[in-house]
C-alpha positions as CSV (number, residue, x, y, z in Angstrom):
1,M,2.6,-10.1,-30.7
2,S,3.4,-13.6,-29.5
3,T,0.6,-16.1,-29.7
4,V,2.2,-18.4,-27.1
5,I,0.0,-19.1,-24.1
6,A,1.7,-17.8,-21.0
7,H,2.3,-20.4,-18.3
8,D,2.2,-19.6,-14.6
9,T,1.1,-16.0,-15.3
10,V,-1.7,-15.8,-12.8
11,R,-2.5,-17.4,-9.5
12,P,-5.4,-16.8,-7.1
13,F,-4.8,-15.7,-3.5
14,T,-5.8,-19.2,-2.4
15,S,-2.6,-20.6,-4.2
16,L,-0.2,-18.2,-2.6
17,S,1.7,-17.8,0.7
18,R,4.3,-15.6,2.3
19,S,7.0,-17.9,0.7
20,D,5.9,-16.6,-2.8
21,V,7.4,-13.1,-2.6
22,A,9.7,-13.8,-5.6
23,W,6.7,-14.7,-7.7
24,A,3.9,-12.5,-6.3
25,G,5.7,-9.6,-4.6
26,G,5.3,-8.7,-1.0
27,K,1.7,-7.5,-1.3
28,G,0.5,-10.5,-3.3
29,A,2.3,-13.0,-1.1
30,N,0.9,-11.5,2.1
31,L,-2.6,-11.5,0.7
32,G,-2.2,-15.2,0.0
33,E,-0.9,-15.8,3.5
34,L,-3.8,-13.9,5.1
35,T,-6.3,-15.8,3.0
36,G,-4.7,-19.1,3.9
37,A,-4.8,-18.1,7.6
38,G,-8.5,-17.6,7.5
39,M,-8.6,-13.8,7.6
40,P,-11.4,-11.9,5.9
41,V,-9.7,-10.9,2.7
42,P,-11.5,-9.9,-0.5
43,P,-10.8,-12.5,-3.2
44,G,-8.5,-11.8,-6.1
45,F,-5.5,-13.0,-8.1
46,V,-1.9,-11.9,-8.8
47,V,-0.4,-11.3,-12.2
48,G,3.0,-12.8,-11.3
49,A,6.5,-11.5,-11.9
50,P,6.9,-14.1,-14.7
51,A,4.3,-12.2,-16.7
52,Y,6.3,-9.0,-16.5
53,A,9.5,-11.0,-17.3
54,A,7.8,-12.4,-20.4
55,F,6.6,-8.9,-21.4
56,C,10.3,-7.7,-21.2
57,D,11.8,-10.8,-22.8
58,E,9.6,-10.8,-25.9
59,S,10.4,-7.1,-26.6
60,S,14.0,-6.8,-25.4
61,L,12.5,-4.1,-23.1
62,R,14.9,-4.8,-20.2
63,E,17.9,-4.0,-22.4
64,R,16.3,-0.7,-23.5
65,L,15.4,0.2,-20.0
66,T,19.0,-0.5,-18.8
67,S,20.3,1.7,-21.6
68,E,18.0,4.5,-20.5
69,L,18.7,4.3,-16.8
70,E,22.2,2.9,-16.1
71,T,24.0,6.2,-16.2
72,V,21.3,8.4,-14.6
73,A,22.6,10.5,-11.7
74,V,19.8,9.8,-9.2
75,D,20.8,12.8,-7.0
76,D,20.1,15.1,-9.9
77,S,16.3,15.6,-9.7
78,A,15.9,17.0,-13.2
79,A,17.9,14.2,-14.8
80,L,16.1,11.6,-12.7
81,D,12.6,12.9,-13.7
82,A,13.5,12.9,-17.4
83,A,14.9,9.4,-17.3
84,A,12.0,8.1,-15.3
85,A,9.5,9.6,-17.8
86,A,11.4,8.0,-20.7
87,A,11.5,4.6,-19.0
88,R,7.8,4.7,-18.3
89,K,7.0,5.6,-21.9
90,L,9.0,2.6,-23.0
91,V,6.8,0.3,-20.9
92,L,3.6,1.9,-21.9
93,D,4.4,1.8,-25.6
94,T,5.5,-1.9,-25.6
95,P,2.8,-4.5,-26.6
96,I,1.8,-7.1,-24.0
97,P,2.2,-10.7,-25.3
98,E,-1.1,-12.1,-26.4
99,G,-0.8,-15.1,-24.1
100,V,-0.2,-13.0,-21.0
101,E,-3.1,-10.6,-21.8
102,A,-5.5,-13.5,-22.5
103,T,-4.7,-15.1,-19.1
104,I,-5.3,-11.8,-17.3
105,R,-8.6,-11.4,-19.0
106,A,-9.7,-15.0,-18.1
107,A,-8.7,-14.6,-14.5
108,Y,-10.7,-11.3,-14.3
109,A,-13.8,-13.0,-15.8
110,D,-13.6,-15.8,-13.2
111,L,-13.9,-13.3,-10.2
112,P,-17.2,-13.5,-8.3
113,H,-19.8,-11.0,-9.5
114,E,-23.5,-10.6,-9.9
115,G,-24.3,-9.1,-13.2
116,G,-21.9,-6.8,-15.0
117,D,-18.2,-6.6,-14.7
118,P,-16.7,-6.7,-11.1
119,V,-15.0,-3.6,-9.7
120,V,-11.4,-4.3,-8.6
121,A,-8.4,-2.6,-7.2
122,V,-5.2,-3.1,-9.2
123,R,-2.2,-2.7,-7.0
124,S,1.6,-3.0,-7.8
125,S,3.5,-5.6,-5.8
126,A,7.2,-5.3,-6.5
127,T,9.2,-8.4,-5.7
128,G,11.6,-6.5,-3.5
129,E,8.9,-4.7,-1.4
130,D,7.5,-5.1,2.1
131,T,10.3,-7.0,3.7
132,A,11.8,-6.4,7.1
133,S,14.8,-4.7,5.5
134,A,13.1,-2.5,2.9
135,S,9.7,-1.2,2.1
136,F,8.5,-0.1,-1.3
137,A,5.0,0.5,0.1
138,G,3.3,3.4,-1.7
139,M,6.1,3.9,-4.3
140,N,4.5,1.9,-7.1
141,E,1.0,2.7,-8.3
142,T,-2.5,1.5,-7.2
143,Y,-5.6,2.0,-9.3
144,L,-9.0,1.9,-7.6
145,G,-12.5,1.3,-8.9
146,I,-11.3,-0.5,-12.1
147,R,-14.2,-2.1,-14.1
148,G,-13.9,-4.1,-17.3
149,A,-11.3,-6.4,-18.8
150,D,-9.8,-3.7,-21.0
151,A,-9.4,-1.4,-18.0
152,V,-7.8,-4.1,-16.0
153,V,-5.2,-4.9,-18.6
154,D,-4.4,-1.2,-19.0
155,A,-4.1,-0.8,-15.2
156,V,-1.7,-3.8,-15.0
157,R,0.5,-2.2,-17.7
158,R,0.4,1.1,-15.8
159,C,1.5,-0.7,-12.6
160,W,4.4,-2.2,-14.6
161,A,5.3,1.3,-15.7
162,S,5.2,2.6,-12.1
163,L,8.3,0.5,-11.4
164,F,10.1,3.4,-13.0
165,G,8.8,6.3,-11.1
166,A,11.5,8.8,-10.1
167,R,11.1,8.1,-6.4
168,T,11.2,4.3,-6.9
169,I,14.3,4.5,-9.1
170,F,16.0,6.7,-6.5
171,Y,15.1,4.3,-3.6
172,R,16.3,1.2,-5.5
173,A,19.6,2.9,-6.4
174,K,20.2,3.9,-2.8
175,R,19.3,0.4,-1.5
176,G,21.5,-1.3,-4.0
177,F,18.8,-2.9,-6.0
178,G,19.2,-3.3,-9.8
179,I,17.8,-0.4,-11.7
180,A,16.1,-2.4,-14.5
181,D,16.4,-6.0,-13.5
182,M,13.8,-6.0,-10.8
183,D,10.5,-7.7,-11.7
184,I,7.1,-6.7,-10.5
185,A,3.8,-8.5,-9.8
186,V,0.4,-7.0,-9.8
187,V,-2.5,-7.7,-7.5
188,V,-6.1,-7.6,-8.9
189,Q,-8.5,-7.7,-5.9
190,M,-12.2,-7.3,-5.5
191,Q,-12.8,-3.7,-4.5
192,I,-14.5,-3.2,-1.2
193,D,-17.0,-0.3,-1.4
194,S,-15.9,0.8,2.0
195,V,-17.7,3.3,4.2
196,R,-14.8,3.4,6.7
197,A,-11.2,2.3,6.2
198,G,-7.7,2.9,7.4
199,V,-4.5,1.4,8.8
200,M,-3.6,-0.6,11.9
201,F,-0.2,-1.1,13.5
202,T,0.1,-4.0,16.0
203,I,2.6,-1.9,17.9
204,D,2.7,1.9,18.6
205,P,4.9,3.0,15.7
206,A,5.7,6.4,17.3
207,S,7.0,5.0,20.6
208,G,7.9,1.5,19.8
209,N,5.6,0.2,22.6
210,T,4.8,-3.4,21.8
211,D,2.0,-3.5,24.4
212,R,-0.1,-1.1,22.4
213,L,-2.0,-1.4,19.1
214,V,-2.8,1.7,17.0
215,I,-5.8,2.1,14.6
216,E,-6.2,5.1,12.3
217,G,-9.3,5.5,10.1
218,A,-11.5,7.8,8.1
219,F,-14.6,7.6,6.0
220,G,-14.8,6.1,2.5
221,L,-11.8,4.4,0.9
222,G,-8.6,4.0,2.8
223,E,-6.7,5.9,0.2
224,S,-7.4,9.2,2.1
225,V,-5.6,7.8,5.1
226,V,-2.7,6.0,3.3
227,S,-2.0,9.1,1.1
228,G,-2.2,11.5,4.1
229,S,-5.1,13.5,2.6
230,V,-6.9,13.6,5.9
231,S,-6.1,13.7,9.6
232,P,-7.5,10.3,10.6
233,D,-9.2,9.4,13.8
234,R,-6.7,7.5,16.1
235,Y,-7.4,4.8,18.6
236,V,-4.8,3.2,20.8
237,V,-5.6,-0.2,22.4
238,D,-3.9,-1.9,25.3
239,K,-3.2,-5.4,23.9
240,T,-3.3,-7.0,27.3
241,T,-6.7,-5.7,28.6
242,G,-8.3,-4.7,25.3
243,A,-9.1,-1.3,26.7
244,I,-9.1,1.8,24.4
245,V,-6.5,4.0,26.2
246,T,-6.5,6.8,23.6
247,R,-9.4,8.0,21.4
248,E,-8.6,11.0,19.2
249,I,-11.4,12.2,16.9
250,H,-10.1,14.6,14.3
251,R,-11.7,16.7,11.6
252,K,-11.7,14.6,8.4
253,E,-12.1,17.2,5.7
254,L,-12.8,14.9,2.7
255,I,-13.9,11.4,1.6
256,I,-12.9,9.3,-1.4
257,E,-15.7,7.1,-2.7
258,L,-16.2,4.7,-5.6
259,E,-18.1,5.9,-8.6
260,P,-20.9,3.6,-9.8
261,D,-19.4,3.0,-13.2
262,G,-15.8,2.7,-12.0
263,G,-13.2,5.1,-10.7
264,T,-13.3,7.2,-7.6
265,V,-14.6,10.7,-6.6
266,T,-13.4,12.9,-3.8
267,R,-15.8,15.2,-2.0
268,D,-15.7,17.5,0.9
269,L,-17.5,16.4,4.2
270,T,-19.8,18.7,6.0
271,A,-18.8,19.9,9.5
272,A,-21.1,17.4,11.1
273,E,-19.8,14.5,9.0
274,S,-16.1,15.4,9.5
275,S,-16.3,15.4,13.3
276,T,-18.2,12.1,13.5
277,P,-16.1,9.2,15.0
278,T,-15.0,6.7,12.4
279,L,-15.4,3.7,14.6
280,T,-17.6,2.4,17.5
281,D,-15.9,0.8,20.5
282,D,-17.1,-2.6,19.3
283,E,-15.5,-2.0,15.9
284,V,-12.3,-1.0,17.4
285,D,-12.4,-4.2,19.5
286,E,-13.1,-6.3,16.4
287,L,-10.2,-4.7,14.4
288,A,-7.8,-5.1,17.4
289,G,-8.7,-8.8,17.6
290,L,-7.9,-9.2,13.9
291,G,-4.7,-7.3,14.3
292,M,-3.5,-9.5,17.2
293,R,-4.4,-12.6,15.3
294,I,-2.4,-11.5,12.3
295,E,0.6,-10.5,14.5
296,S,0.4,-13.9,16.2
297,H,0.3,-15.7,12.9
298,Y,3.4,-13.9,11.5
299,G,5.3,-13.7,14.8
300,V,6.3,-10.1,14.2
301,A,4.6,-6.7,14.4
302,Q,2.5,-5.9,11.4
303,D,1.4,-2.8,9.5
304,T,-2.1,-3.6,8.1
305,E,-4.9,-2.0,6.1
306,W,-8.6,-2.6,6.9
307,A,-12.0,-1.6,5.7
308,F,-15.7,-1.9,6.7
309,D,-18.2,-2.4,3.8
310,R,-21.7,-1.1,3.6
311,Q,-22.9,-4.2,5.5
312,A,-20.6,-3.4,8.4
313,R,-18.3,-6.4,7.6
314,A,-14.6,-6.0,8.4
315,W,-12.1,-6.8,5.8
316,M,-8.3,-7.0,5.9
317,L,-6.7,-5.6,2.8
318,Q,-3.0,-5.9,3.5
319,A,-0.3,-6.8,6.0
320,R,3.4,-6.2,6.0
321,P,6.1,-6.1,8.6
322,V,6.6,-2.9,10.5
323,T,9.9,-1.6,9.2
324,A,10.3,1.5,11.4
325,S,9.2,2.6,14.9
326,G,10.2,4.9,17.7
327,G,13.0,4.1,20.1
328,T,12.7,2.0,23.2
329,S,13.9,2.8,26.7
330,L,16.7,1.0,28.4
331,D,14.2,-0.8,30.6
332,G,12.0,-2.1,27.8
333,P,9.4,-0.7,25.4
334,A,8.9,3.0,25.5
335,T,5.6,4.1,27.0
336,A,3.1,6.4,25.3
337,D,3.7,9.1,27.8
338,A,7.5,8.8,28.1
339,S,9.4,12.0,28.4
340,V,10.9,12.9,25.0
341,A,12.9,16.0,25.8
342,T,14.4,18.1,28.6
343,G,14.7,21.8,28.8
344,P,12.3,24.5,27.8
345,V,9.3,23.7,25.6
346,G,9.0,26.0,22.5
347,K,5.9,27.4,21.0
348,S,4.1,25.2,18.6
349,L,4.2,26.9,15.1
350,L,2.8,24.2,12.8
351,H,0.7,21.0,13.0
352,G,0.4,18.2,10.6
353,L,0.8,14.5,9.9
354,G,4.2,12.9,10.5
355,A,5.7,11.2,7.4
356,A,7.5,8.6,9.6
357,P,8.2,7.8,13.2
358,G,11.1,9.6,14.9
359,R,12.1,13.0,16.1
360,A,14.6,15.5,14.8
361,S,15.6,19.2,15.3
362,G,16.8,21.8,12.9
363,P,15.7,24.4,10.4
364,V,12.3,23.8,8.9
365,R,11.7,23.8,5.1
366,V,8.2,23.9,3.7
367,L,8.1,22.0,0.4
368,Q,5.2,22.8,-2.0
369,S,6.2,19.9,-4.3
370,P,8.7,17.1,-4.4
371,S,11.0,19.1,-6.7
372,D,11.5,21.7,-3.9
373,G,13.5,19.1,-2.1
374,A,16.4,19.3,-4.5
């Protein structure tokens, strides 16, 4: 391995802003921007795209990845899966330059902690993600409850490898991004031991109504909401009056929590727990205020992630531009109760969480796994 000390490998959130997407990726740049704007953001640092570039350059990895991927037919799911697995193995088997690894370890050691190693979330931040024209949100990996320098370095490497997941390769190919020439940054952030968490849109993403703000939440870590593992509670707030105009309390079947020694555990909730509201009205009001401050700071609608810790403190974990929403009426933003169809109303056969805003009609296919979509 190289013994050259890596320069400009790591930067704290306090040294980043939204202009640093090329270095820190969308996630890292936005965390820096939120920190600089005075939002309650857990501290952390970003392993920048130059670290991944050095990793590739010192091992000729990019050339080997290009050879593996340049001819793959991305519409052939079997061929795509095989090529993606081979590409990830190349990344996982390639040594990290000593200088890069040493810098990551030093930055982790500098995180605030009281006895023992701090627990962190390690999150991919691709340099082409979370822009107004494209979103890689959720395509690259996140690792929660990581404790110890060895585990952090390993999680960073696994985030690099996730740049070559089948879904990510497919999306980049269809969007015209280079298959192997895109770099990736990695966020290492103090893990909030959250008791409630979720997402907040500063518009209504289903209707496109800009006068409404939507909060969705569940108990434990926000992964249960982001991954679609639960039906979250939903609160709709009128941004002009601050009134809660919709309050939907759903049955939240499970909770994802931190393990004391690192990692996470998923457990079922009791009937009483699952039907308990996630947020009080005061907490909805607090989150809505943060959401409107963030939207005002950016000047565009934002898709955010939030959490409340065990001391009932609110934290903002992410912000990105809203990249898709429902249509608007000819007279302005669509209202929440706008008519969406004419003619007879059919019988409801199935209920679930929508994957994205919008409406469509046609034959239904129930997919048990991604491979069923071929």
